N, C-alpha and C positions, 0 to 999 in steps of 0.2 A: 271365303270373303270374311272380313272382320265382323260385320253384322249386316243384316238386311238393309239395303238402301231404301230411300223413300219410295222407290218404285217397286219394292218387294214387300211381301207380307212379313210381319215381325214374328219372332219366336214367341210362343205362348208363355206368359209369366202369370202364375196364379195370384189371386188376391185383389184387394181394392187398389193397391198402388199400380198394378198392371192395368187395371181398367182406366185409371186416370191418365196414364201415359198413352194408352191406345186411343183414347178419345182425343188427346192432344195431337197425335199423329194425323188423325183424320181431318182435324180442323185447321191445321197449319200447313202452309206450303213451304218448300225450300227453294233456294236460288239455284240449285244444281240441276243439271240434266243428268240422265242416267249414266252417260259415258264417264263423267268425272264428278265426284262428290267434293264439296268445298268446305273445309274446316278453317279454324282460326286459332292461333296461339294467343293466349291471354298474356298480360304483361309479366315480365320476369325481372330483369334488372336494367331495363332501358332507362328507368327513373324510379324513384320511390313511389309506389302506388299502394294506397291503403285499401282495406277490404271493401269499403263502400264503393270505391271506383271499380275494383275488380268485379264485384257483383253487378254493377251497372253495365259494364262492358259485356259480361256474360248474358245478361238479359237482352241487351241490344243484339247480340249475335243470334240468340234464339228467335227473337221477334223479327229480325231481318231475314231469317231463313237459312242461316248457315247450318250445315249438317252436323258439325262437331266442334267442340272446344277442347283445348289442350293446355296443360301447364307443364313447364319445365321442372325437373327434379334436380335442384342444385342447392348447395349449402352456403357457398361463399365464392366470390370472385375477387382476385387481387391481381394487380399488374396492368399492363397494357396502357400505362400512362393515365389511368383513371383511378378515382378513389375506390377503396374497397367497398363492395356492395353485395347484397344477397337478397334472394327472393323469399317469399313466404313458403312455409312447408307445403309440398305438393299434395301429400296424402290428406291432410286435414282440409285443405282447400277443395279437393275433389269430393270429399264427403259432403261439404257444405254446398258445392255446386250441384251435386246429385239431388239435393232437396230443392235448391233454388230454381232448377230447370225442370222441364217435363218432356222434352222431345229430343234435344241434341244428344249425340253420343259424346262421351267424354273419357279422358284418360291422361296419363303422364306421357310427356314427350321428351325423353323416355325415362323411366325409373331406373336408377343405378342399383343393381343387385348388391353392390358393396355396402350400401347404407343401412340395410336391414337384414336380419336373418331370413332365409328362404321361407320358413314356415310362417313368419309374420307377414311377409310380402303376399303370400297366397291368401292368408286370412283377411288382410286389408282389401285385396282385390275382390274376393268373394263378398265381403261386407258392402263395399261400395256398389258392386253390381246389384246386390239385393236392394239397397236403398234407392238406386236409380231405376229399378224396374227392368234391368237387363240392358243398360245402355253403356256399360263400361268396357273399355278395351285396355288391356294391360300392356303398355309399351315398356320394353325392357332393353337395357344395355349394360355394359360393364362399368361405365364411368370413365372419364378421361381427364378431368380437371384436377391435376395433382395438388395445387394449393389447398383445395377444400378437403381432400383426403387427409393431408398432413395436419391441417388445423383442427379437424374433428376426430383425429385418432384412428382413421381407417387405413389399413395397409394398401399401398399403391403398387406393390410388387405382385406380379403374376395375376393381373386382374382378369385375364381371359380364362385362366385355369379356375379361378374362383367363380367366375360367371358360369362356367360349364357345370360345376357341381350344384350351384344354387339353382340354375335353370332346370336341371333335371328334377330337383325336389319340388320346385314351384309348379311346373307343368303337370307332374304326376298328382300332386295334391289337388290341383284344380280339375283334374280329370276324375276325381272321386276315389282315388286309390288310398289304401293304407300304405304308407311309405316308410320303409326302413332303408336307410342309406348311411354308409360309413365312408366318408371321404377324407382327403387330406385337410380340407378346410371346413367342411360342414358335415354334420351327422344328425340324423333323426331316427327315432326308434318307434315304429308303429304309429307315426303321425297320421292324422286324418282331419279333414275340415268338417266341423259340426257347429251349427246346423248345416246339413248338406246343401250346397248351392243348387239353385233351380236349373242351372245350365253350366256347361264348361265355359269359363270366361275366355274370350279370344285373346291371343297374345300377338303382339306386333314387335318384331325385332327392329331396333334402331342401330344398325351397324352395316358397314360395307367391308369389314375385314374378312379375309378369306377364312380364317379359323372360326370366327364368330358365325359366319354364314354356314359353315359346315356343321357347327353344333346345333344351330337353331332352325335352319330351313326345313329339315324333315318334319318339324313339329308345329311351326307357327302358322297363323292364319294370314299374317300380313308382314310386310317389310316397309320401312320408312328410311328416307335419306334426308339429311339436312341440306339446305340450299347451297352452302359453300362446297359441298362434296361433289357437286356436278356443275359448278359455275353459274347456277341460277339461269341456265339457258335450256331451251328445248333440245338442242343438239347434244348438250352435255348429259341431259337426262336420258336421251335415247341410247347414247353410248353406255351409260351406266346400267340401264335396263338390260342391255345385251349381256353385260358381265353378270348380272344377277340371274338372268335366265340360264347362263352357263353354269353358275354355281348351283342352281336348282337341279339341273340335269345331273351334275356330279354328285349331289346329295340324294339322288333317286326321287326327286320331286318334280311333278309336272308344273312348269312355270304358270300355266293357266289357272292353277289352283290357288295361287298366291295373290292377295291384294297388294298392289304396288302403290305406295304413297310417297309423295314428294313435297317437302316444304318449299315454299317460294317466297322470296323477299320482295315486298311490294312497297313502293314509295307513293304516299298519298299527298297530293299537292307538291310542295317543295320539300317535304319531309321535315323532320325535326332533329336530325342528326343523332337519333337514339340508337342507331345501329352503325357499326363500322362501315366505311365506304369502300372497302377493298373489293367487294363483290357488287357489280352493277345491279341495282334493283330493277324490277319491272315497273314501269310507269302505270299509273291507274288507267290512263286512257288506252293502254295496250293490253290490259289484264284479260278481258273477255277472249280476245284472240289468242293470247298466250295459253289460257286454260284449254281451249279447244285443241291447240297444237300439242300440249302436254298429253291430252287424252289420246291423240293420234300416235304419240310416241310411246304409249303404253302405260300411262298413269291412270289409275283407278280413282285416286284421291289426291287433292292438292290441299295442303295445310298452309295457310297464308300467315306470314310474319310481317306485320305492318309497321311502317315508319311514317308517322307516329302511330302508336297503338292507344286509342282512347275510344270513348263511346261514339263520338262524331265520326271518326275515321272508319270505324266498324260499319256504321250505317252507310257511309259514302261508298265503301267498297261493295257492299251488298247491292246498292242501287246501280252501280256500274256494271254488274254482271247479271242483273236480274233477267235479262233476255236470254240467258242460257236455259231457261225452263223448257 
């Protein structure tokens, strides 16, 4: 599993930070039942959102009982008939959110290995996990949005091969190894994470590609899929879950060992048109039932993508599914 659910005991993290987080876990309840944990993605490029509002939404998510908060890792969007737009940096936001919150799990949805060297990714992940008291999950993918690669000078060729090398270095560093690796794209020489992390930071793969699954499934704690990859329907997720189970078996991994996470697009009220309308959203009135059916289809976690995404809609959604306790 990615990390203990609210129904499980937490891993022990030493020091005063851990004591504060443990006390918070005891004092606050979540909206989730044990069969499905419920997280939320914070604003990305739906509109221009300044830090004060991002922080307010994160506080609302924690106060309302969401299990986790997530931020996208992108640099720039262009095209699609919309003005160019970009989100705040994922990693610096996550460090701030680790201090701002005390209970929710948090992580990138998902971090592109192409944007930082693998050693730096591992160090940032371990540092944010330390700051948060062991609440960080490292979501990883290869990246897909070519315009941002080109704009910021990152190679867009052979992204999966580059991911493969980076992933090996990251996971081994997070496991506490001294790592020496000489590849075609990345090299490290006796690299090690110091100070040593209190735990091995859990990794979540954000990909459905056959080769990506083969690379990562033997090692990751969780897998996540974006809502458009399965049509945002229970049936679509069930079919995709079957494919992932098959990929697990092929990789020599028991599917039951993996946390299965699905993003879900949710319309609150009439929506605000902040998300493309090519994928039908789940209406708020249907969300509680939808989450139950996702759990029955094999989802351990649902990460909600709201339209609109603001403090009010965050609290509305939590109220709509509070009876899942």
